[in-house]
N, C-alpha and C positions, 0 to 999 in steps of 0.2 A: 518643562514640558509646555508646548503651545496649547492654549485653550481650544476646545472644539469649536468649529465654525458655528455661528449663530443659527444657521439654517438646520444643522444637524440637531442642535439642542431643541429647537422649536419642533422639529418633526418628532423627536423622542417624547417631548411633553405631550403633544397632541395624541400620539399613539397610546401613551399611558392613560391619559384622561378619558379617551374614547373607550378603551378596553374596560376601565373601571366602571364607567357609566353603564355600558351595556351589560356588564357582569352582574349588576344589582337586579334582583328579581324577587317576586313575591313568593310566599310559601306554596301557593297553589301551583305556580309555575315550576317550582322545584319538584313538587310531587309528580307533576305531569312528566317532567324531564326524567325523573328516576324510573317511572313506570315504563317509559320508552326504552331507557337504558337497560332495563331488566331483561328484555328480549334481544338486545343487541349482542353481536359477537365481538369479543375483545381479544386482543393479543395479550394473554395473561402469563406472567412469570413470577411466581411466589415460591421461594425455597422453603424447605421444611424448617419450622421454627415454632416457638410458642404460639398458640392459637390467637391470643390477643394481638400480637405483633403481625401475624399473618392476615388477620381480618383488616387491620388498619392499612396494610399494604394493598390488599385487594380493593379497598375503598378508594385509595388514591389512584389506582390504575384504571378503575372503571367509572368513578364518579358516583357510585351507588352507596348509600349509607347502610352500614351493617352495625346493629346494636347488640351488645353483649354485656351482661353484668360481670363485674370482676370476679365474684365468687363462683360464677358458673364456669368460666374458662381458666381459672387458676390451676396451674400445674398440668394443663393439657397441651400436648404437642400436635402439630398439624402435619399433613402430608404435603410433599412438594407438588405443585401444580404448574403445568406449562402447556401452552397451546392456544388455539383460537376457540374460545369457549364463551358461553353466556355466563352471567353471574351465578345462575342456579347450578349449572354444571360445575363451575369452579368451586362453589361451596360444597357440593356433594363430594367432589374428589378430595377437597381439603379436610373435610371432617370424617372421611372414611376411617373406620376402625375405632372411632370414639363414641361416646354416649351422647354426643351433641347433635342437634338437628336445627335446620334453618327454616323459618317460616316467613311468608310475606307479611309486610305491614301495610297499613292503609295509605301511607305516603309513598308507596312504591319501593321502600327499602326492605331490609331483612332483619329479623331478630334471631338470636342464637339462644336456644333453651336446651335443657336436658330432656332426653326422650321420655324419661319417667314423669316429667312435669307437664307433658302435653296431654290435653284431654283426648279422649278417643275420637272425637269428631274433628280434631284439629287437622288442618290441611298442611301437613309437612310436605317438603319437596318430594316429588316423585323420584323413584330410582332412575338414574340415567347411566348410560355407558360412556365412559370417557376413554378415548384412545390415548394411551400413555405415550409420552415422548421421552421417557427416561428422566434423567435429571434435568431440571429447568435450564434452558439455554441462557447463557449470558454472552455479553459482547466479547469476552476474553477467554471463557472456559472451553473445555473439550467439546467437540461437536461431531456427532456421527453423520456420515453421509456427505453430500456435496452442497446442500442447500442451507445457508445461514439465514435466519430471519431477524437477527438483531445485530447491531454494530454500535461502536462508540466513536469511530473516526469521524463520522459526519456531523456529530453534535457535541462530542466529549461527554455525553451522557449515554447510559445504556438504553438505546432507543430502537424500536422496531424499524427495520429498513423501509418498510412500506410507508412509514410516517416521515421519512427524511426527504426533503424537497431538492434532491440533487442526485446525480448518477453515482451509484455505489456498487461495486462488485466485491464479493468475498470468495477467496480461494481457500478451501479448507484443507487440513492436513491429510484427510482421506483422499481428496482429489490429487494432491501433490504426490502421494504415494502411488496411486493408481496410474497416473500418467508417466511415472518414472522421472519426475522433474528433479534434477540434481542441483540446479541453481535457482536463484530467485527469478531470473528472467525466464527460465524454463517453466516455472510454475504459472507465469502470467501469459503463456502463449495462447491460451484459449479465452482470454479476456478481451472484450471489445475496446476499441480505441487505443490499443497499446501496440507499438512496434518494439519487439524484443530483440531485434538485431539491427539497430541503426548504424553500427560500426563494424559489422561482421563478427566472425568468431573472435572471442576475446576471453582469455582465461583470467585476466586481471580483475575486471569489474563487471557488474550487472547493468550495463547501459540499457536504458529504455526511453521511449518517447510516449507521452500521453497527449492525444489530440494534436499532434504535430509539434510538440514542444518537449525539450529535454526534461526528464523527470528526476534525474540524479542530482541536478543542481537546483537549489543549494543543498539538497540532501534528502535521502529517504528518512523514514521515521521508524523507531523501534519502541513499541509499547507507548505510543503517543508522544514521545519526545524526539526532537529532530537529531539526526546524525549529521551535523552540520559539516559540509565540505568547504574547502577554501579555494576551489577552482585549481587545485593542484593534484598530486598523485597520492596523497595520504587520504584515501577514501575509506570511510568506515564500512565494514561489510557484515552481512548476516549469514547464518547457517540454516539451510533448509530443514535439516533434520531436527533442529531445535525450534522449529516454527509451528505454532498452533494454527494460525490462519494468516492470510495476507489480505488486507483491506485496501481497495483502490477507490479514492474519492476523485472523480473527474471534474475538472473545472477549477477556477480560483478558490482558494480556501484560506486567505490571510486573516480573516476575522477571528478564527480560532487558533491559528498557528503562526502568524507573523509572516516573515519572509518566505514566500513560496513562488514557484513558477506558475504561469497562467494555465498550463495544461492539467494540473492536478497533483496529487500526492499519493505516495504508497506507504502504508503503515504495516510493519511486520509485528505480529503479536507473538510473544515468546510462549513456549510451553511453561506452565506454572504448576505448583504443587496441587495435587488432587486428593479428594477424600477417598475415592476408590483406588485401591492399590494398582500400580502399574509396574510390571516387571517385563522388560523386553531386552532381548539380545538379538543382534542382527549382523550378518556378514554379507559382503558384496564382492562379486568378481565381475570384471568387464574387460572390454578391449583396451588397448594402450596400457596393459599391465596393471589395470585398476584392481586394487585390493583394499578393502575397507572393513573395519569392525566398529560397531556402534552399540550403545546401550542407553536405555531410558528406564529410570526407576523412580517411583513416587508412591506416596501414601502417608498415613498418619504416624506420628512418633509417640503419641500418647493415647490412652484408652478413650479419653474424652474427645479426641479429634480436634483439639485446640491448636496443635502444632503439626504442620504438614511439611513434607520435604519433597524435593525432586532433584535428581542429578541426571543430566543428559550429556552425552559425549560421543566422540568418534575419533578414530585415527585412520587416515587414508594414505596409501602409497600408490602413486600412479605416474604415468608419463604423458607428455604432450605429444599430440599427433604431429608427425613431420620432423620435429627437432629431437624428440626423445628426451627432452629436458624434464626435470621433475615437475609434478603437479600434485604436491603433497599438502595435507592439511591436518591439523590437530585442533580439536574443539572440545571444551568442557564447560558446562553451564550449571552450577549448583544454585538452588533457590530454596527459600524457606518462607512459610506463611505462619503467622501467629495470630490467633483469634481469641483474645482474652474474654470477649463477650460477643453476643450476637450483633452488637452495634459497632464493633471495632475490628479492623483487620489491617495487619501490616505484612506486606510481602517484600522480602529481600531478593533481588535479582542480581546475578553476576554471570560473567562469562570470560573465557580466555580463548583467543583464536590465534593460531600460528599458521602462516602460509609460506610455503617454499615452492615457488613457481618459476618456470623459465620464461613465461610470457609468450602467448601465441598471437598477440596482436600484430597486425601488419597488413600490407596490401601490395598490389602490383600495378604497373601502368595499364592504361585502357587497352593498348595493343597487346593482345594475348589473353585478355580477360573479357572485356566488353566488345572489342572489335578484333578483326583478324590480325594475325601476326605470321609472317612467312615461316617462322619456326614452329608454328602450332600454338596450341593453348597451353598456358602456364598451369601446372598442376596445383590444386588447392593445398596439397601436402608439401609444396616447396617451402623450404626454410632458407631465408636469406640473411639471417642474423649471424651471431657468433656464439658458438656453444660455450666458450670459455669466458664470455663477458655477460651474456644476457641473463638476467635474473629479476624476479619480483618477489622480494622477501618482506613479509609484513607480520608484525606482532601487535595485537591489540587486546586490551582488557577493559572491562567496565564493571562498575558496582553501582547499585542504586536501590531505591525502595519505592513502594506504592502504599501510601497510608490512607485509609478510608475510615471515617468515623461518623456515625449517624447520631447527631445531637438529640433530635426529637423527631416527631412526625413530620416536621417541616424542613429542618435544616440537616444537610450532610456536608461535611468538610473533607476535602481530599488534598493530598500533597504528593506529587510524584517528582523524584529527583534522581539524577545520575551523574557520575563522574567517570571519565574514561581517558585512556592513554593509547597512543598509536605510534609505531615506528615503521618507517618504510625505507628500504634500500632498493632502488629501482634502476636498472641499467639495461639498455637495449640498443642494438644497432638497427637503424631504419634504412630503407632504400628510398631514393628519390622517385619522383613521379614520372620521370622520363628516362629512356635508355641512353647510355653513354654512346656517343657516336665514335666509332673506331675507323670508319672509312668515309670521310667527308666527300671524297670525289665521286662516290657512288651511293647516293642517299637510299636507294632501294636494296642495298646489300643486306641480306639477312643478318650479317654480323652486327649491323647497327641496331638490331632489335633483340639483343640477348644480354648485354652487359649492363649492370645496374651500378650507378654510383651510390655510395652509402655514407652515413654520418652517425656518430655515436650520440646517445642521449643518456644522461644520468641524473638522478635526483635522490637526495637523501633528506628525509624529513622526520620530524617528531612533533607530535601535537598533543594538546590536552583539551578536553571539552567538559564543561559543566553546564547542566541544564536543570531547571526547576520550574514546576508549574503548580501554582496554588489555586484551588478552586473552592468556592462556596456555592452549594446548590440548595435552592429553596423550592419546595413543592407546596402549593396552596391553591385554594379555590376562592374566586370572587363570583358569587352567584353560581351560574352553571358554566363559568369559564375556569378551566383548570390550567394552572401555570406551572411550568418548570423553568425557573430562572437560574442562570449560571453566571456567577461573577468570577473573573479570573485575573491573576497577575502572574506572568511568566517571565523568566530571564534566562538567557544563555550567554556563555562567554567561552570563546575558544582562542587558543594560541598555537600558532604553527611556525616552527623554525624550519626553514627550507633553504637548501643549497642545490641549485639546478643548473646544468649545462646542456646545451643541445647542439654542440658543434665539436669538431675535432677532425681527425684524419683516420681513414681506414681504406683499404684497397677495394676495388670493384669486385663484383661477383657475377657469375654466369647464372641467369635465372633458370636455365634449362639443365645445367650441369654444375651445381654450386660446389665450390671448394672453399673451405674455411681456413682463413689465414691467421686469425687472432692477433692482428697487428693494430690494435685499437689504441689511439691516443686521444684523450679528451681535452677540450679547451677549458679555460677558466670559466667559472660560472657567470651566467648573465643575471642570475638572481641569487643573492645571498643575504637573507634577512629574516625578520620576524614579522608575522602578521597577527594582529589581535582583533578579534571581532566581538562585539558586545551588542546585545539587543534586549530591550525591556518592553513588554507590551501589557496593556490593560484592556480587558474585553468584557462584554456583557452580552448575554443571549437569553431570549425568552421563547420557550416553546408553549404555545397556547392551544388548548384543545376545547372546543365547544361543539356539542353534537357530533356530526361526522366530519368536522373541519379541524385541521391542524395547521397552525401558522408558526413559522420560525423567523425571528428577526434578531439581528445582532450587529454590533459595532465594536471597533477596536482602534486604539491609538498606540502606535509604535514609535520608539526612539532607538536608533541604531548608530553605532560608531565603529569605524574601521581605522586602525593605526598600522602604518607600515614603518618599520625601522630597517635601514639598509646597513649591513656590515661592510659594504664596499666603500661607501662614502660617508657613513655616519649620519645620514639625513633621516628625518622623521616626517611623515606625511599623515595627516588626519582627515578623514571624511566623516561627516555627520549627516544623518538623514532622519526624517520623521514623516509619518504618514497615517492618515485615518482611512480605514476601509470599512465597508458595510456589506450586509447580506440580508436577504429577505426571501421567503418562500411560502407557498400555500399548497396544502394537500387536501383533497376530498376523499374520505374513506367510505366507499359505497359498501353496503352490507354484503353484496355479491362477491366482494374480493377485489374489485377494480379500484384503483387509486390514481387518478390524474393529478398532476402537480405543475406548478410554475415556480421559477426561482430566478433570482439575480444575485451574483456574487462578484467579489473583487479580490485582486491580489496585488502585491507590490514586491519589488526586488531592488535594493539599492545598487547604484553603479559607483565604480571607483575612477571614473573618467572626469578630468577637469575641463571646464569650459575655457578655451584658450583666450577668450575675450575678457572674461571676468576673473579668471583664475580660481573659480569656485567649483565645487563638485556639481555635476549635472543632477537633475532631479531623478528620483527613483523611477525605474520602469514600472508600469502598471499593467494589470490585466482586468478585463471585465467580461462577464458572460451572462447572456440570457438563455435560459433553458426551459423547455416544456417537455413533459413526458407523461407516461402512464405506466403503472405497474399492475399486474394481475396476480393475485395470490389466492386461489380458490380454497375455501374451507375444507378441512378433512382431506387434503391432498398434498402429496409431497412434490409440489411443483411451484415454479415461480417464473414470471415472464416480465419483461420490461422493454420499453421503447423510449427513446429520447431524441429530440432535435435541439441543436444549440447554435448560438452565434457568439463566437469567442474572438476577442481582440487583444492583441499584445500592443501596448501603446508606449510611446516615449523611448523606444529602443534606439540605440545609438547607431547612426550610419555616418559614412565619411564622404565628403564631397570630392570634386575633382582635384582639389588642393590638399586632400587628406586631412581636412579639418573635421573634427567630430561635431555632428549636429544631432540634436535630439528630436528628429522629425520622423522617425521610423514608426510604421504601424503594420501589423500583420493580421489578416482576417482569416479565420477558419470557421467554416460552417459544415455541419454534418449531421448524420443520422446514425444512431447506434441501437441495435437490437440484441437482446440477450434472453436465453431461455434455459431453464434447468427443469427436467421433468422425468417421470418414470412411466413410460407408455404401457409397460406390463410389469408384473412383479419381478424383482431381481434385476431389472434393466434400468440403466441410467443414461440420459442424454443431456449433454451440455453443448449449447450452440451459441455462436456470437457472429454478428455481421456489422461491419462498419462501412458507411458510405460517406465519403468526404469529397463533395464536388468542388469545394473551393478552399484553398489554403495558400493565399498569395500575399505578397507585399503590396499594400495599398498606398503607402507613403514612404519616401526615402529621399535623402539628399543626393543619391545617385539614381538618376532617372532610369537607367538601364535595368535596375532591380525591380521597378514597379511592374506589377502584373505577373511576376514570377514567384515560384516557391523559394523560400529561404531554406527550409529543411525538406527532404524528400518525403512527400506524403502521397501514398497510393490512393486512388479513387475508391477502390474496393478492397476489402479485407474480410475473409470469412474463415471460421473454424468450427469444427464439429467433432465432439468426442462421444463415443458410446461404448458401454461395457455391459456384460451380462454375466451373472453368477449362477451357475447350475447348482441344483440341490446336492449334487455329488461332491461339490467343493471346487470344481473346475471353474475358472474365470477367464474370460477373453475380453479384449477391448481393442478398439481401433479408432484412430483420430486422423483428421485431415486439416491442414492449415494452408490457406491460400493467401498470398500477398500479391496485389496487383502491380502493374508496371508504374514507373515514374521516371523523371528526368534527372535524378540525382540532386545533390546539394546545389542550391542556387541555379538549378536547371542547367548546370554547366557541363553535364556529360555529353560526349560527342555523339552518342546514340542512346536510344531509350533503354533504361535498365529493365530487363524483361521480368515478367511475373514468374512466380514459382509456386508449386504446391508440394508440401511435405507430408509424409504419412508416418504416423506413430502407431505402435502396436503393443499389446500386452497379452501374455499367456501366463496363467498362474494356477495354483492349486492350494486350497486351504484344507487342512485336516488336523484334527485334535488341537494341539497347541502351536502348530506350525503354519506358516504362510510362505509359500514359494512363489516367486514372480520373475518373469523374464520380460524386460522392457527394451524396446527398440525405438529410438528417436531418429527420425529421418530413415525409415525402414529401407527405402530403395537406394540409399547412399547417393542422393541427388546432389550434383554439383550446381551451385547457384550463386549468383552475385546478390548480396544483401544491400550494398550501397556503393555509390561512386561519388567522389568529390575531389576537387583540386587535382584532377588527373590521375587519381588513385582509385582503384576498385578493390573491394574487399569481399572475399568469399564468406558465406555463412557456414555454420557447423555441419560437418559430415555426420555419417551414421554413428550413433552411440549405442552400444549394447551393454546392458548391465543385468546380471542375475543376482537376485536378492533372496536370502533365506532369513526369516524372522521367527523367533521362538518366544512365545509369551507364556508366562507361568505365574 
């Protein structure tokens, strides 16, 4: 491992020394600080537990000292406390139902005594009314409603979102259900900065882009561990029904996660065992012969609640629009939590996913989609593949665990690990980007704009993935500076065996009157080999709180290796990379609920391209972002607002000069504004709104001069979404949403005409009564035909209307 640069070491030493020096203060200063903190509102989250442990946790979260003699609190349990509260309010709620009372001390702290020991003149805390939020919210547990206030993706610690100096959006399971989201990309359709249809309707994968960059490469995350893809077709997938929440961290995030893209990352949080029993059965019916049955069961296995279980699963039988090929899925996810003590928790997570799909991915030439065709417009339901050949069959399983142990008041140790296997058998007939000319003597003959040349594609793959993340967290105070320091060591290793062919022979097909011939012959594979990826990273992060300020600083060093073995010629190629990345941010927490912030973050992604001059691998691509934003989270209100502006650059990306020689001179600049709001204007009504303004997303440097000043990926200047729903006291619920995507010029701005903007409408009608919940969801209510993207002469339609009726019984 290469030593860290001297400047990085010097900067770290100066920050540590400076923070330690400022953290030392006199007892008088401590008393004054505690007196101020006593009236300050904090984001408090303390679960039910022994009072002694709960008081220590409250002190750590607020910085206010709470004193209690051991014999006074021995054997007494506390109530769960969660919400934005003062210390007095938190103590009142925590001690409710006990014989204990809290009184103020001269130094601004609190002392816990028995009520019978207090003199009549003692000034015990006045009675306060605390608005309960149910069980204390955690970054991974169940959450009612659409507004999350905590997350772990932004810091790898359970942190209030308002204290995180980077854009974060959380999509809850309640919102997923309300909007009728059937896929991961559907669930993100009302999230700012995300394009959920960059490659059109696609039944295979959940392609998305964040801030103008691909989010699926090198992979999404599941429970904080990367689902590493290999730029092939063995792509790990998630199931929406098994999802508790989806967290989106926008901007570079390599300090905590290693190899990531510059646009950001998506972390799916699985449903996990719960203390409260969950018993749910669900059936769905929809268009395209959709039939699905699902179930979700959870609760304790013993009287003490030390062992919890959960089983979530579904079986779906459906057809693909146009082709009528299968769109079937089977999913089951058993999990178990063991809590031998209040300090230790072990959660075992697993799932099995079986996909049998015919693949709906494809596109058509611009003439007939984006531009005029003498034969008219090509229908989005047109299928130009081969029913006897097309298939996308995937089997994946994963097992893993999450171990958490609190050593003492300062140290907590965590280890998260997962092992998975995936097999993919993918075959599809694609059509070319131009029509086959059948009458060269008459170029304008309509017959020249119907027939499509085709070619077969096939890829068979099997992969293994192991990931592990070791963390040591320390919480301590230096004067009135409160630190949460995270040390981490993570490692991932994947191996993918792949045999891929993308050529062969097959007859042409009429785009307006397709006739299937099933005369497919595939050519020898162009790739037949094994790819092994390994990455090890060491990272450190410090979250520092003093007064109303929160600073987050971090650094990481990564070492990555990629090995290619070819079964065709027996050759082996190795690429090695290493990179240091950093991150820093500052948040000011105003008592009114406003929280402005500034941040800087970096990312890196290794390349497998050789420099033809040195015959050595080129340097990793990098990303860097400056972001400024503000959040507003008013106290005693179920609402949250945020705004962010950013300057994001992807650097060192590879471009090719006029002689097709790779040069690492590419740079892409993206600047934008993102607005997000979630609130309840009246009782029983929810509003979720997002707006993205991206005035600049262009190539600023390239070895191909014609690319400079143009967009590499299609990024619309304006993007807007609004969802609102209302639940009547009678149990009837209604909802409507609108999603607007502005116009663009396609990939590399190569489209022959502007790709037009579009607006899609979603709707919900439902009824809740007794133990039943009925819902009818319509995505793209008006069945609008629209083009989601164009590139390389091909345009792709977006999803047409989806109608799904759901009946859920909870008992």
